[in-house]
SEVODO-844359 format. One line per field, with one value per atom (N, C-alpha, C, O, CB): residue number from 1; x, y, z; residue in three letters. Coordinates in pm, whole numbers, plus 50000, padded with zeros to 5 digits. Glycine has a CB too. Example, Ala and Ser with C-alpha at 12.3 -4.5 7.8 and 13.67 -1.06 7.14 Angstrom:
2
num <- 1 1 1 1 1 2 2 2 2 2
east <- 51319 51230 51320 51424 51131 51285 51367 51290 51341 51408
north <- 49431 49550 49670 49668 49553 49775 49894 50003 50114 49940
up <- 50780 50780 50780 50846 50905 50708 50714 50787 50804 50572
residu <- ala ala ala ala ala ser ser ser ser ser
REM end
This chain:
183
num <- 1 1 1 1 1 2 2 2 2 2 3 3 3 3 3 4 4 4 4 4 5 5 5 5 5 6 6 6 6 6 7 7 7 7 7 8 8 8 8 8 9 9 9 9 9 10 10 10 10 10 11 11 11 11 11 12 12 12 12 12 13 13 13 13 13 14 14 14 14 14 15 15 15 15 15 16 16 16 16 16 17 17 17 17 17 18 18 18 18 18 19 19 19 19 19 20 20 20 20 20 21 21 21 21 21 22 22 22 22 22 23 23 23 23 23 24 24 24 24 24 25 25 25 25 25 26 26 26 26 26 27 27 27 27 27 28 28 28 28 28 29 29 29 29 29 30 30 30 30 30 31 31 31 31 31 32 32 32 32 32 33 33 33 33 33 34 34 34 34 34 35 35 35 35 35 36 36 36 36 36 37 37 37 37 37 38 38 38 38 38 39 39 39 39 39 40 40 40 40 40 41 41 41 41 41 42 42 42 42 42 43 43 43 43 43 44 44 44 44 44 45 45 45 45 45 46 46 46 46 46 47 47 47 47 47 48 48 48 48 48 49 49 49 49 49 50 50 50 50 50 51 51 51 51 51 52 52 52 52 52 53 53 53 53 53 54 54 54 54 54 55 55 55 55 55 56 56 56 56 56 57 57 57 57 57 58 58 58 58 58 59 59 59 59 59 60 60 60 60 60 61 61 61 61 61 62 62 62 62 62 63 63 63 63 63 64 64 64 64 64 65 65 65 65 65 66 66 66 66 66 67 67 67 67 67 68 68 68 68 68 69 69 69 69 69 70 70 70 70 70 71 71 71 71 71 72 72 72 72 72 73 73 73 73 73 74 74 74 74 74 75 75 75 75 75 76 76 76 76 76 77 77 77 77 77 78 78 78 78 78 79 79 79 79 79 80 80 80 80 80 81 81 81 81 81 82 82 82 82 82 83 83 83 83 83 84 84 84 84 84 85 85 85 85 85 86 86 86 86 86 87 87 87 87 87 88 88 88 88 88 89 89 89 89 89 90 90 90 90 90 91 91 91 91 91 92 92 92 92 92 93 93 93 93 93 94 94 94 94 94 95 95 95 95 95 96 96 96 96 96 97 97 97 97 97 98 98 98 98 98 99 99 99 99 99 100 100 100 100 100 101 101 101 101 101 102 102 102 102 102 103 103 103 103 103 104 104 104 104 104 105 105 105 105 105 106 106 106 106 106 107 107 107 107 107 108 108 108 108 108 109 109 109 109 109 110 110 110 110 110 111 111 111 111 111 112 112 112 112 112 113 113 113 113 113 114 114 114 114 114 115 115 115 115 115 116 116 116 116 116 117 117 117 117 117 118 118 118 118 118 119 119 119 119 119 120 120 120 120 120 121 121 121 121 121 122 122 122 122 122 123 123 123 123 123 124 124 124 124 124 125 125 125 125 125 126 126 126 126 126 127 127 127 127 127 128 128 128 128 128 129 129 129 129 129 130 130 130 130 130 131 131 131 131 131 132 132 132 132 132 133 133 133 133 133 134 134 134 134 134 135 135 135 135 135 136 136 136 136 136 137 137 137 137 137 138 138 138 138 138 139 139 139 139 139 140 140 140 140 140 141 141 141 141 141 142 142 142 142 142 143 143 143 143 143 144 144 144 144 144 145 145 145 145 145 146 146 146 146 146 147 147 147 147 147 148 148 148 148 148 149 149 149 149 149 150 150 150 150 150 151 151 151 151 151 152 152 152 152 152 153 153 153 153 153 154 154 154 154 154 155 155 155 155 155 156 156 156 156 156 157 157 157 157 157 158 158 158 158 158 159 159 159 159 159 160 160 160 160 160 161 161 161 161 161 162 162 162 162 162 163 163 163 163 163 164 164 164 164 164 165 165 165 165 165 166 166 166 166 166 167 167 167 167 167 168 168 168 168 168 169 169 169 169 169 170 170 170 170 170 171 171 171 171 171 172 172 172 172 172 173 173 173 173 173 174 174 174 174 174 175 175 175 175 175 176 176 176 176 176 177 177 177 177 177 178 178 178 178 178 179 179 179 179 179 180 180 180 180 180 181 181 181 181 181 182 182 182 182 182 183 183 183 183 183
east <- 51945 52056 52188 52279 52060 52200 52324 52350 52465 52323 52247 52268 52326 52417 52137 52275 52325 52470 52551 52236 52503 52641 52736 52845 52649 52694 52779 52797 52908 52718 52689 52699 52787 52867 52560 52771 52853 53001 53087 52807 53029 53167 53225 53337 53173 53147 53195 53220 53318 53094 53133 53150 53278 53355 53028 53301 53422 53546 53647 53416 53539 53652 53687 53804 53621 53586 53610 53668 53759 53479 53618 53669 53815 53898 53582 53845 53982 54077 54189 53987 54034 54118 54144 54257 54052 54040 54056 54148 54230 53920 54135 54220 54365 54456 54171 54386 54523 54586 54705 54522 54508 54561 54603 54691 54457 54543 54577 54691 54740 54458 54735 54845 54973 54999 54866 55053 55175 55274 55283 55241 55345 55445 55558 55598 55501 55610 55722 55844 55864 55756 55925 56046 56167 56157 56038 56280 56402 56439 56414 56519 56498 56544 56650 56739 56600 56642 56740 56885 56977 56707 56906 57041 57111 57234 57037 57034 57094 57172 57259 56986 57144 57218 57366 57450 57158 57398 57539 57620 57743 57549 57553 57623 57642 57710 57548 57583 57591 57734 57762 57508 57824 57964 58023 58114 58047 57972 58026 57961 58005 58010 57857 57792 57888 57948 57660 57902 57988 58095 58090 58052 58191 58299 58428 58470 58319 58489 58614 58719 58686 58592 58844 58955 59034 59034 59047 59102 59185 59308 59313 59105 59408 59532 59586 59561 59637 59660 59714 59788 59848 59605 59782 59860 59790 59741 60000 59786 59749 59873 59982 59689 59857 59970 59985 59885 59950 60109 60127 60062 60071 60279 59997 59933 59842 59873 59854 59731 59639 59588 59561 59522 59574 59514 59612 59570 59404 59740 59835 59955 59974 59768 60039 60166 60156 60252 60256 60045 60032 60078 60123 60109 60067 60108 60022 59926 60101 60059 59990 59850 59825 60072 59759 59623 59579 59614 59528 59502 59437 59292 59262 59511 59203 59064 58978 59020 59006 58856 58752 58627 58596 58722 58555 58438 58329 58354 58473 58210 58098 57981 57926 58057 57942 57835 57714 57724 57885 57595 57471 57362 57365 57425 57270 57151 57056 57045 57083 56988 56898 56764 56747 56963 56668 56535 56471 56430 56543 56464 56399 56477 56421 56267 56608 56691 56690 56745 56647 56629 56623 56750 56773 56504 56833 56954 57067 57043 56930 57191 57310 57372 57379 57413 57416 57481 57612 57619 57388 57713 57839 57886 57871 57947 57942 58007 58151 58180 57934 58241 58383 58458 58414 58444 58571 58664 58803 58837 58650 58885 59022 59118 59081 59035 59244 59352 59454 59502 59417 59486 59579 59660 59667 59505 59722 59811 59742 59808 59869 59611 59539 59472 59394 59433 59502 59440 59326 59323 59389 59232 59120 59008 58980 59068 58944 58831 58721 58747 58873 58600 58483 58397 58405 58400 58316 58230 58107 58098 58306 58014 57890 57869 57873 57769 57847 57822 57681 57638 57928 57609 57475 57470 57505 57362 57426 57409 57263 57201 57506 57208 57072 57075 57160 56970 56984 56979 56877 56765 56944 56916 56828 56788 56869 56897 56665 56625 56609 56613 56495 56590 56576 56710 56720 56519 56814 56947 57027 57136 57025 56974 57039 57180 57275 57046 57190 57316 57284 57169 57409 57389 57374 57406 57506 57465 57323 57349 57427 57388 57215 57536 57626 57651 57683 57760 57636 57663 57741 57700 57532 57854 57939 57953 57962 58079 57956 57969 58086 58095 57836 58174 58296 58292 58226 58419 58363 58362 58430 58420 58429 58499 58558 58468 58509 58693 58345 58251 58256 58174 58276 58349 58355 58254 58200 58498 58229 58136 58164 58226 57990 58117 58126 57984 57900 58212 57959 57830 57858 57925 57739 57805 57831 57754 57648 57978 57808 57745 57844 57965 57694 57788 57864 57818 57699 57844 57914 57882 57950 58060 57929 57882 57931 57945 57852 57836 58063 58089 58163 58282 58171 58091 58144 58199 58121 58253 58330 58388 58454 58531 58490 58426 58482 58372 58268 58549 58397 58304 58372 58476 58262 58313 58378 58288 58177 58410 58338 58270 58326 58446 58286 58241 58286 58192 58070 58291 58250 58166 58245 58364 58060 58177 58237 58273 58194 58141 58394 58439 58439 58512 58582 58357 58338 58398 58352 58190 58500 58558 58499 58456 58716 58494 58445 58525 58644 58455 58457 58519 58591 58640 58614 58598 58668 58588 58513 58811 58607 58542 58643 58719 58418 58643 58732 58649 58538 58845 58703 58647 58718 58837 58666 58644 58698 58658 58545 58648 58753 58728 58785 58894 58794 58710 58752 58715 58599 58685 58813 58788 58824 58934 58868 58729 58750 58739 58645 58648 58837 58835 58830 58923 58961 58720 58695 58756 58742 58542 58823 58883 58774 58660 58975 58809 58714 58647 58531 58784 58720 58661 58574 58518 58772 58562 58481 58528 58453 58337 58650 58701 58809 58858 58755 58846 58945 58921 58852 59091 58978 58968 59082 59144 58832 59108 59204 59128 59028 59320 59176 59109 59212 59323 59030 59173 59260 59175 59080 59335 59210 59138 59223 59344 59095 59157 59224 59144 59022 59241 59211 59146 59195 59307 59172 59108 59143 59080 58965 59095 59158 59106 59026 58938 59220 59057 58994 58918 58858 59098 58919 58851 58929 58881 58719 59049 59131 59260 59297 59165 59326 59451 59422 59376 59558 59448 59417 59545 59649 59345 59534 59646 59608 59497 59686 59696 59666 59646 59724 59781 59541 59514 59543 59607 59368 59497 59524 59515 59456 59426 59575 59563 59546 59618 59687 59451 59428 59403 59365 59309 59424 59390 59297 59323 59520 59188 59084 59078 59107 58947 59039 59017 58887 58863 59136 58802 58676 58709 58778 58571 58659 58687 58569 58453 58712 58600 58496 58524 58638 58486 58434 58307 58327 58434 58205 58225 58231 58244 58179 58105 58326 58342 58212 58136 58455 58188 58070 58102 58212 58029 58006 58027 57925 57927 58021
north <- 26146 26217 26177 26259 26192 26050 26006 26074 26103 25856 26100 26170 26308 26351 26181 26378 26513 26505 26590 26582 26407 26390 26362 26419 26277 26274 26240 26362 26390 26123 26435 26555 26661 26726 26612 26678 26775 26734 26819 26786 26606 26556 26582 26631 26405 26550 26572 26720 26756 26517 26806 26950 26999 27073 27026 26957 26997 26941 27011 26950 26815 26752 26826 26854 26604 26858 26929 27068 27111 26941 27138 27271 27263 27344 27337 27165 27149 27112 27163 27041 27025 26983 27101 27122 26868 27180 27296 27400 27460 27359 27421 27517 27471 27551 27538 27343 27289 27296 27327 27144 27268 27270 27410 27425 27215 27513 27649 27707 27817 27736 27634 27683 27689 27598 27591 27795 27804 27693 27654 27942 27646 27542 27600 27715 27485 27523 27574 27598 27531 27476 27695 27730 27712 27732 27875 27676 27663 27797 27903 27612 27790 27909 27980 27914 27874 28112 28186 28166 28182 28333 28132 28109 27997 27996 28076 27902 27790 27835 27762 27692 27954 28006 28024 28025 28140 28037 28051 27925 27932 28081 27813 27688 27669 27576 27570 27756 27740 27747 27696 27846 27810 27816 27676 27655 27898 27579 27443 27354 27242 27378 27405 27328 27313 27411 27394 27192 27167 27065 26996 27295 27057 26959 27030 27127 26884 26979 27035 26925 26807 27098 26964 26874 26939 27061 26847 26855 26910 26825 26707 26919 26890 26822 26887 27005 26826 26810 26864 26759 26667 26924 26775 26686 26664 26758 26743 26537 26503 26519 26478 26358 26577 26599 26478 26417 26729 26444 26337 26378 26494 26305 26284 26320 26212 26093 26445 26253 26161 26048 25938 26238 26074 25975 25910 25849 26039 25922 25851 25934 26047 25805 25874 25937 26053 26128 25834 26070 26178 26138 26026 26299 26232 26208 26288 26354 26060 26279 26354 26298 26180 26348 26386 26349 26422 26538 26380 26353 26415 26366 26257 26379 26450 26408 26484 26583 26423 26435 26498 26512 26426 26415 26622 26658 26707 26793 26767 26653 26692 26734 26653 26577 26862 26914 26954 26999 27033 26937 26975 27002 26947 26866 27086 27108 26992 26949 27250 26941 26826 26852 26946 26697 26764 26765 26903 26960 26718 26954 27083 27203 27311 27082 27184 27294 27312 27409 27420 27219 27228 27176 27202 27151 27102 27042 27051 27061 26895 27047 27039 26902 26854 27155 26840 26709 26712 26770 26598 26650 26635 26491 26429 26733 26440 26309 26332 26411 26207 26262 26283 26151 26053 26381 26151 26038 26096 26196 25952 26033 26080 25964 25854 26174 25992 25896 25960 26071 25853 25889 25944 25834 25723 26022 25863 25769 25637 25533 25832 25642 25520 25451 25358 25554 25494 25435 25521 25642 25295 25459 25533 25544 25448 25466 25660 25684 25754 25827 25769 25730 25795 25854 25812 25694 25953 26012 26078 26104 26111 26104 26172 26279 26250 26072 26403 26515 26566 26578 26629 26597 26656 26778 26771 26552 26892 27014 27059 27049 27126 27108 27162 27290 27304 27058 27381 27503 27489 27442 27624 27529 27527 27672 27747 27461 27712 27852 27889 28007 27879 27792 27821 27864 27968 27698 27782 27813 27903 27949 27685 27929 28015 27966 28044 28157 27837 27780 27659 27619 27740 27604 27486 27362 27359 27495 27262 27132 27052 27045 27059 26991 26924 26780 26755 27001 26686 26545 26487 26498 26466 26425 26363 26216 26179 26433 26131 25987 25938 25971 25914 25858 25813 25663 25589 25849 25620 25479 25386 25264 25464 25440 25355 25342 25286 25409 25394 25386 25505 25514 25263 25597 25715 25818 25807 25775 25917 26022 26150 26148 25977 26260 26391 26442 26427 26491 26503 26565 26698 26702 26472 26806 26935 27046 27023 26966 27165 27282 27352 27340 27380 27424 27506 27650 27679 27459 27739 27882 27947 27909 27948 28045 28113 28261 28325 28090 28314 28456 28503 28476 28486 28572 28615 28496 28410 28722 28488 28378 28272 28189 28433 28276 28178 28083 28126 28248 27955 27849 27767 27705 27759 27766 27700 27589 27614 27803 27466 27351 27325 27342 27225 27284 27246 27139 27149 27369 27036 26931 26809 26817 26892 26695 26569 26483 26466 26493 26430 26334 26198 26177 26371 26108 25980 25867 25838 25955 25805 25684 25567 25584 25685 25447 25334 25320 25291 25203 25341 25328 25451 25448 25218 25560 25681 25804 25803 25687 25911 26038 26151 26156 26061 26243 26358 26483 26476 26344 26597 26726 26764 26738 26836 26827 26857 26998 27040 26754 27071 27203 27201 27149 27318 27258 27262 27400 27439 27148 27473 27607 27612 27575 27713 27659 27677 27826 27892 27594 27877 28017 28019 27975 28096 28073 28074 28200 28309 28067 28184 28297 28388 28346 28247 28512 28611 28569 28603 28745 28496 28454 28329 28283 28429 28272 28154 28028 27931 28182 28028 27915 27836 27736 27964 27880 27806 27834 27929 27845 27749 27770 27698 27607 27721 27739 27670 27613 27670 27765 27501 27432 27391 27350 27309 27403 27363 27293 27351 27487 27167 27091 27072 27052 26958 27077 27054 26952 26942 27186 26877 26773 26778 26820 26634 26735 26737 26616 26582 26869 26553 26441 26491 26421 26351 26613 26662 26793 26842 26679 26851 26978 27099 27212 26976 27077 27187 27204 27315 27163 27093 27095 27054 26943 27000 27146 27123 27093 27155 27245 26996 26954 26972 26934 26806 27029 27033 26891 26802 27105 26871 26740 26736 26643 26701 26837 26841 26983 27071 26751 27002 27126 27088 27002 27220 27152 27123 27253 27355 27026 27244 27352 27293 27186 27416 27364 27317 27406 27525 27315 27344 27417 27369 27249 27397 27464 27430 27397 27474 27547 27284 27237 27274 27247 27083 27335 27373 27310 27320 27526 27248 27203 27074 27013 27180 27034 26909 26793 26794 26892 26693 26580 26499 26486 26488 26447 26363 26222 26171 26365 26159 26019 25928 25807 26009
up <- 40319 40379 40315 40304 40528 40272 40211 40079 40046 40193 40003 39875 39898 39826 39796 39996 40026 40074 40036 40132 40156 40204 40090 40084 40308 39997 39882 39794 39749 39801 39767 39684 39750 39683 39656 39880 39952 39946 39925 40099 39965 39955 39817 39804 39987 39712 39575 39548 39481 39474 39598 39578 39646 39586 39633 39770 39842 39773 39758 39989 39731 39663 39534 39507 39632 39453 39327 39352 39281 39246 39452 39484 39531 39490 39593 39618 39668 39554 39548 39778 39466 39353 39260 39215 39274 39231 39142 39206 39137 39110 39335 39405 39404 39380 39549 39431 39432 39293 39281 39482 39190 39054 39012 38926 38956 39071 39035 39117 39088 39048 39220 39303 39219 39140 39428 39236 39156 39195 39311 39175 39098 39122 39207 39186 38989 39301 39381 39293 39192 39495 39334 39259 39350 39471 39204 39291 39372 39436 39380 39285 39553 39623 39538 39486 39764 39523 39442 39488 39409 39444 39616 39666 39590 39579 39816 39537 39464 39342 39293 39422 39291 39176 39207 39117 39131 39336 39375 39342 39334 39524 39324 39292 39142 39099 39349 39061 38916 38864 38756 38848 38938 38895 38880 38799 38996 38956 38952 38846 38823 39086 38780 38675 38558 38514 38630 38507 38393 38425 38527 38347 38336 38346 38387 38324 38211 38494 38546 38553 38566 38687 38543 38574 38688 38705 38447 38765 38873 38894 38858 39003 38953 38989 39115 39143 38873 39189 39312 39390 39335 39398 39523 39608 39741 39804 39630 39782 39919 40005 39965 39930 40122 40213 40306 40343 40296 40344 40442 40575 40615 40462 40642 40768 40822 40811 40751 40879 40945 40856 40904 40998 40727 40637 40541 40442 40559 40568 40483 40445 40491 40361 40357 40323 40224 40210 40266 40157 40060 39922 39900 40106 39828 39691 39593 39632 39658 39466 39360 39336 39359 39229 39289 39257 39131 39110 39375 39047 38931 38930 38977 38796 38876 38875 38777 38716 39010 38763 38682 38766 38849 38552 38745 38825 38730 38646 38932 38743 38659 38746 38821 38564 38737 38821 38741 38627 38900 38803 38739 38843 38953 38641 38807 38889 38858 38743 38862 38962 38943 39010 39087 38999 38978 39039 39033 39134 39184 38911 38889 38939 38955 38953 38965 39013 39163 39214 38950 39237 39383 39450 39569 39434 39375 39430 39329 39209 39471 39380 39295 39319 39432 39327 39210 39218 39139 39031 39164 39195 39123 39136 39242 39176 39029 39029 38988 38898 38931 39057 39029 39033 39094 39130 38966 38965 38980 38916 38834 39064 39078 39092 39134 39197 39057 39075 39167 39141 38938 39275 39372 39436 39384 39478 39550 39616 39655 39662 39739 39680 39720 39600 39620 39825 39478 39360 39309 39333 39391 39239 39184 39287 39360 39055 39292 39382 39303 39207 39505 39344 39283 39394 39510 39197 39357 39457 39399 39280 39536 39488 39457 39562 39682 39451 39519 39610 39584 39469 39591 39692 39680 39771 39889 39719 39716 39792 39782 39675 39742 39893 39897 39981 40069 39956 39954 40033 40146 40123 39945 40267 40384 40413 40466 40509 40379 40398 40546 40580 40325 40633 40776 40835 40899 40852 40811 40863 40771 40807 40887 40651 40552 40516 40514 40603 40489 40441 40353 40338 40561 40298 40214 40296 40369 40089 40284 40346 40242 40126 40389 40285 40193 40237 40354 40182 40144 40170 40053 39937 40193 40085 39984 40019 40136 39975 39916 39933 39848 39730 39895 39908 39842 39817 39889 39927 39713 39674 39774 39761 39540 39875 39978 40101 40203 40020 40092 40203 40296 40388 40280 40277 40362 40312 40202 40364 40397 40357 40434 40541 40378 40379 40443 40462 40374 40359 40576 40604 40673 40776 40691 40616 40676 40608 40549 40671 40617 40557 40464 40478 40667 40371 40278 40298 40296 40129 40318 40322 40202 40162 40457 40146 40026 40057 40106 39905 40026 40041 39916 39899 40171 39829 39699 39622 39582 39718 39601 39523 39612 39563 39423 39742 39834 39881 39931 39955 39864 39903 40012 39988 39779 40132 40246 40301 40347 40357 40296 40352 40491 40514 40260 40584 40718 40771 40757 40814 40832 40887 40927 40958 40789 40926 40969 40849 40756 41062 40853 40753 40823 40920 40695 40774 40839 40756 40645 40864 40811 40753 40830 40944 40761 40771 40849 40980 40979 40766 41093 41224 41277 41389 41220 41199 41243 41202 41105 41183 41280 41248 41264 41361 41340 41166 41168 41143 41090 41061 41181 41141 41011 40994 41255 40921 40789 40748 40771 40685 40688 40629 40488 40464 40716 40395 40256 40202 40208 40171 40151 40099 39951 39911 40179 39870 39728 39697 39739 39644 39623 39582 39429 39361 39636 39379 39235 39174 39229 39205 39060 38989 38933 38914 38874 38908 38859 38728 38704 38840 38642 38514 38527 38427 38413 38646 38677 38604 38594 38641 38553 38475 38549 38496 38344 38668 38746 38894 38931 38705 38977 39121 39191 39135 39174 39313 39398 39517 39561 39445 39567 39678 39782 39749 39627 39907 40017 40122 40174 40079 40154 40255 40378 40370 40200 40494 40622 40701 40685 40702 40786 40864 41008 41036 40803 41101 41242 41312 41287 41309 41398 41476 41597 41646 41522 41646 41769 41751 41847 41874 41631 41608 41657 41646 41673 41712 41763 41683 41647 41910 41656 41581 41436 41410 41646 41344 41203 41125 41147 41142 41034 40951 40804 40765 40981 40721 40577 40525 40557 40498 40444 40389 40238 40190 40415 40165 40021 39969 40032 39945 39853 39777 39630 39579 39798 39563 39422 39345 39402 39404 39215 39122 39018 38962 39056 38993 38901 38778 38783 38972 38666 38541 38480 38467 38442 38443 38376 38231 38163 38386 38184 38050 37960 37993 38049 37846 37750 37616 37571 37736 37550 37606 37688 37684 37493 37761 37837 37739 37635 37928 37770 37678 37666 37762 37726 37547 37521 37566 37543 37370 37630 37675 37616 37642 37827
residu <- unk unk unk unk unk unk unk unk unk unk unk unk unk unk unk unk unk unk unk unk unk unk unk unk unk unk unk unk unk unk unk unk unk unk unk unk unk unk unk unk unk unk unk unk unk unk unk unk unk unk unk unk unk unk unk unk unk unk unk unk unk unk unk unk unk unk unk unk unk unk unk unk unk unk unk unk unk unk unk unk unk unk unk unk unk unk unk unk unk unk unk unk unk unk unk unk unk unk unk unk unk unk unk unk unk unk unk unk unk unk unk unk unk unk unk unk unk unk unk unk unk unk unk unk unk unk unk unk unk unk unk unk unk unk unk unk unk unk unk unk unk unk unk unk unk unk unk unk unk unk unk unk unk unk unk unk unk unk unk unk unk unk unk unk unk unk unk unk unk unk unk unk unk unk unk unk unk unk unk unk unk unk unk unk unk unk unk unk unk unk unk unk unk unk unk unk unk unk unk unk unk unk unk unk unk unk unk unk unk unk unk unk unk unk unk unk unk unk unk unk unk unk unk unk unk unk unk unk unk unk unk unk unk unk unk unk unk unk unk unk unk unk unk unk unk unk unk unk unk unk unk unk unk unk unk unk unk unk unk unk unk unk unk unk unk unk unk unk unk unk unk unk unk unk unk unk unk unk unk unk unk unk unk unk unk unk unk unk unk unk unk unk unk unk unk unk unk unk unk unk unk unk unk unk unk unk unk unk unk unk unk unk unk unk unk unk unk unk unk unk unk unk unk unk unk unk unk unk unk unk unk unk unk unk unk unk unk unk unk unk unk unk unk unk unk unk unk unk unk unk unk unk unk unk unk unk unk unk unk unk unk unk unk unk unk unk unk unk unk unk unk unk unk unk unk unk unk unk unk unk unk unk unk unk unk unk unk unk unk unk unk unk unk unk unk unk unk unk unk unk unk unk unk unk unk unk unk unk unk unk unk unk unk unk unk unk unk unk unk unk unk unk unk unk unk unk unk unk unk unk unk unk unk unk unk unk unk unk unk unk unk unk unk unk unk unk unk unk unk unk unk unk unk unk unk unk unk unk unk unk unk unk unk unk unk unk unk unk unk unk unk unk unk unk unk unk unk unk unk unk unk unk unk unk unk unk unk unk unk unk unk unk unk unk unk unk unk unk unk unk unk unk unk unk unk unk unk unk unk unk unk unk unk unk unk unk unk unk unk unk unk unk unk unk unk unk unk unk unk unk unk unk unk unk unk unk unk unk unk unk unk unk unk unk unk unk unk unk unk unk unk unk unk unk unk unk unk unk unk unk unk unk unk unk unk unk unk unk unk unk unk unk unk unk unk unk unk unk unk unk unk unk unk unk unk unk unk unk unk unk unk unk unk unk unk unk unk unk unk unk unk unk unk unk unk unk unk unk unk unk unk unk unk unk unk unk unk unk unk unk unk unk unk unk unk unk unk unk unk unk unk unk unk unk unk unk unk unk unk unk unk unk unk unk unk unk unk unk unk unk unk unk unk unk unk unk unk unk unk unk unk unk unk unk unk unk unk unk unk unk unk unk unk unk unk unk unk unk unk unk unk unk unk unk unk unk unk unk unk unk unk unk unk unk unk unk unk unk unk unk unk unk unk unk unk unk unk unk unk unk unk unk unk unk unk unk unk unk unk unk unk unk unk unk unk unk unk unk unk unk unk unk unk unk unk unk unk unk unk unk unk unk unk unk unk unk unk unk unk unk unk unk unk unk unk unk unk unk unk unk unk unk unk unk unk unk unk unk unk unk unk unk unk unk unk unk unk unk unk unk unk unk unk unk unk unk unk unk unk unk unk unk unk unk unk unk unk unk unk unk unk unk unk unk unk unk unk unk unk unk unk unk unk unk unk unk unk unk unk unk unk unk unk unk unk unk unk unk unk unk unk unk unk unk unk unk unk unk unk unk unk unk unk unk unk unk unk unk unk unk unk unk unk unk unk unk unk unk unk unk unk unk unk unk unk unk unk unk unk unk unk unk unk unk unk unk unk unk unk unk unk unk unk unk unk unk unk unk unk unk unk unk unk unk unk unk unk unk unk unk unk unk unk unk unk unk unk unk unk unk unk unk unk unk unk
REM end
């Protein structure tokens, strides 16, 4: 009886393995193509507004975006110089087909982070969610409007301590740099 059990197990195992090997590889959701506008090297400049997070001042930065992990996710790394000195960050976006939106998580070199959603409507990209500083939490909105030529955009961020009263936080203008610098 054991020989028959072993042979039956091997037959089922081989059939399952062959069936699995023939299954088509998963493909990224087509919605992720909406993030391709951010792929590449960008520079930006603008201003932080005086308010909840400090006195404000000029800011300049660089942003490098790419699709990662087989195109299932978007990643950006950025560096900026502003009123608080130099800052770095990592942004990760993924598409959620159940809720039909993008899940967005950003991580900053000062330990703060953003967690929220991104909605896309034509050339307008709107982030909304929680901005978490060590020991504090704010509501955050960030709207980017991409130019028709896809080579520039404007950005406006707002912040709120209570989710009701919104204060301008920053405004920036971005330019896509061609070609991306070699490092």
